[in-house]
N, C-alpha and C positions, 0 to 999 in steps of 0.2 A: 448297707448301701440306702435299708426302705428308710432308716433315722437320716442321715445326707440327702435322702430324697422331702422325707416331710419338711427338715428345715428349713429348705428351699424354698419348702411352698408355702410356707407360712410368712416363711421372710417378706417373697414377692407378695403375697397374700395384705399381707399389712402394709406393706408402698404404696400398693394404686388404693386401701380409704384413704392409707389416711389426703396420699395425691385429691383423690376424692375432694375430702372435705378440705382438701386447701381449697385448689379452682373453683369447688360448686359450695361459696356460703351457706344459702340457704336450706343446701340437701342437713332436712332434718334427720335419718337415717341412721342408728349409729354400725360402726359393726361388729361385723361375728366378734364374740363373745374370745374362739378363740385366737384371734388378730391381733385380741390385743397387750399380750402379755405372754413372754416363755422365756425358757432360759436360753441361753445360747450352748449348751445339754442338755439337745432336746435327743429324749430316746425313745425309738419304735420299737421293739420288740421282735412286733409278727407285725403279716398284711394283713392283719385280721381287726389291729385295734389303727390301722392306717384308712383303715374302708367304714371305722367309728367317726374318726375325725370327718368325713368324707362326710358320713351325715349328716353330724351335727353342725355344719356348714352350714350360714344360710343363704340362697340364693341372692345373685347379686339385682338390685330395683331395674327397673323395663324402663328405656331412653323416655317411653311417657311420665311415666311415673318420677323419675326424675321431674323433668318439665314441671308436674303443676307440686313438687314439692319446692319446685326456685320457686313459685308463684303464688305458695298458701299464705304468702301474707297479704295478697290481695283481697283475698277472701270473698273471692267470685261464685255470684251465686247461679248451681244448676236448674231452679224451678220458676224458668223464665217465661213468661207467656209468651211461644212463640213453635208452639204443639211438640212434637218428635224436628229433629235438625239433625238431616244425612250430612254429607256432610263427602262434598266428589275431593280427590285427591287434585284433580283435573279438569283445568273443558276447555276446545279449543278457543280458543281466545283470533279465529282469525275468520267467525263464526255472526252472519251478520247482527243476529244483537251485542253482538258485542264490539259492534262497528261505531255504534256513535257515541258520541261521545260525552263524554260528561256532563253535568249541571253543571257553572261552576257555582258555589253552595253561597249564600251572604253571606261573609266574615266575617265581621262582627257578630252572626246571628250561634256562628259557628267553636267559636275563639272570645273569652273578654277581651283581651287585647289585640287586636291581628295587624299590630305594629310590632310583634315580639319575629325575633331568627326564628324559621319555620325549620324544621326536621320532617322528610318526609319518608313512609318509608315504605318500600316499593313489596305489594308478593307480604299486605303485615298479617296474615289468615288469618288466627283469633285475634286478632290485637292485643294479649299479652304481655310483651316488651314492649309494647308503646304506651299501656299504658300504668306501666312501669316507673318505664321511664319519667310521664307526667309527672304522678306521683309525688318522680322526688326534685324536682325543676318546677313547684307550678308558678313561678313568680320567671321562667330564663328563657325560656321557651316552650311552642308549640306545634306536636304533635298530626300529624297528616298521614291517618296512611288507606288506602290503595287495597285495595282486593279486591280478587274475580270475582269470586264467588256468592251470589250477596248473603245467601243465609245467614254465612259469618258473617259477614256488615250488620245485617239487623240482631245480632250476637250483641258486636264486639256494644253497637253504639249502645243494648239494654243494659252493659255490663258498664259502660263509660259513663255509663246516669245516675247509676245506683255510688256507685263509687265520688260522682260530686265531680268530676275532673271537669273544667270547664278549660280546660288549654291545651285535653286533644283529642280530635276527627276525624268519624271515619265516612269514607265516602267507598261506592260501589262504583268500580271505572279498571278496563282495560287502557293500563300507562301506559301503554306502545303509541293507544287513542287520545288519550286528554290531556299527555303528565303537561304535556306544551301551554295549553291555551289557562289549566289551573294551578302551576307558577308564574309568569306573569297576572294573571289577575291577584295575586295575595301581594295586600298591601304593605306587611317590612320584605323582608330578607330572607335568601334558601338559604338554608348554614349548614344543612346537609341531607345526601340522599341515599336510604343506605338497599340494599336487594341482598335478603337472607336465601333470598331461596329461586335463582334465576331461570331454574325448567331449560340449561345448556340443553336437552334435546341431541343427542349428537349424529344420528344419521343424519347425512349431508340434506337427505328427499323437506328435511322435520324443523332445521333449521330455518326456513323460517315463521316456525312458532316458538321459536324465542324471547328472550321477553327485549334482553339485550341484543337493540339492533342499533347501528349509526343515525337516525333518528331520535329515540330518545336518547343513546346518551349525549349527542351535541345536545339537546336541549340540556342534560340536566347541564352541562359546561357552560350555555350559553349566558344559567341563568346563578349560577350559586354565583356569592357573596367573597369581595379579594375575599381568598383566607378560605372559602368553605372547604367542605369536603364529600 
C-alpha cells in the first residue's frame, strides 16, 4: 500500500513540475531531484522511508517568487531613489482626491512615435507586464499603464527610464474617471485594452467601487479600432 502511494505521489509531483515548466518558460527553478527520475518499480519498505522522501522534497516556490522569476530578464533595480515604497493593496476609488481626471500627457513626450497602435492596461500595478511586452515589441505598439496607486506609478516610471523604453508610459489615474479623455486625445488607434485586476467587489453595496462600470466599458468599445480587442 505504501509503495503504491509513493509511486502515485511522485508521478503527480513530476507531472506538476513539468506543467509548470511548460507554461512558465521563465521559471528558472529546477524540479526537485526526487521527481526527475524514478523507475516503475518504486518500492518503499516502510513508513520511515516515506517520511524521509517527504522531508527531502523541496517546497514549491511562492507565487511572488514565480512572478519575480518570470520577469527576471528585465533586471529591474530595487535601489531606486524613492525611499521606502509601502504599497497599499486597495484604495477608495470614490474618494474626492481620485475624482479629478488625470492630466492628458504630451504624447510626443510620452512616446517616441505616438501614432503607433496603443495598448492600455487598466490597473497595471508595478508595470512589469507592460515593460516585458514593450521590450519585445519596440516599434510595433505603444503601451500605457493606468494605476490608481501613485507610489508604484513612480516606481514603474523609474524602471521604464532605467530600461530606456520609449514605447511605454505610466499614469497615476482613476481609469473610471480618466480613460475616455485619455484615449480620445491619443493620436494613434486604440488596439487593445487589458484589465487584469478588476476588483470585482462581490457585495452589492460595494458594486459602485468596481472598475468595470458601464461608462468605462462604453468608452472602451467606442474608441477601439476595427478589430481591436
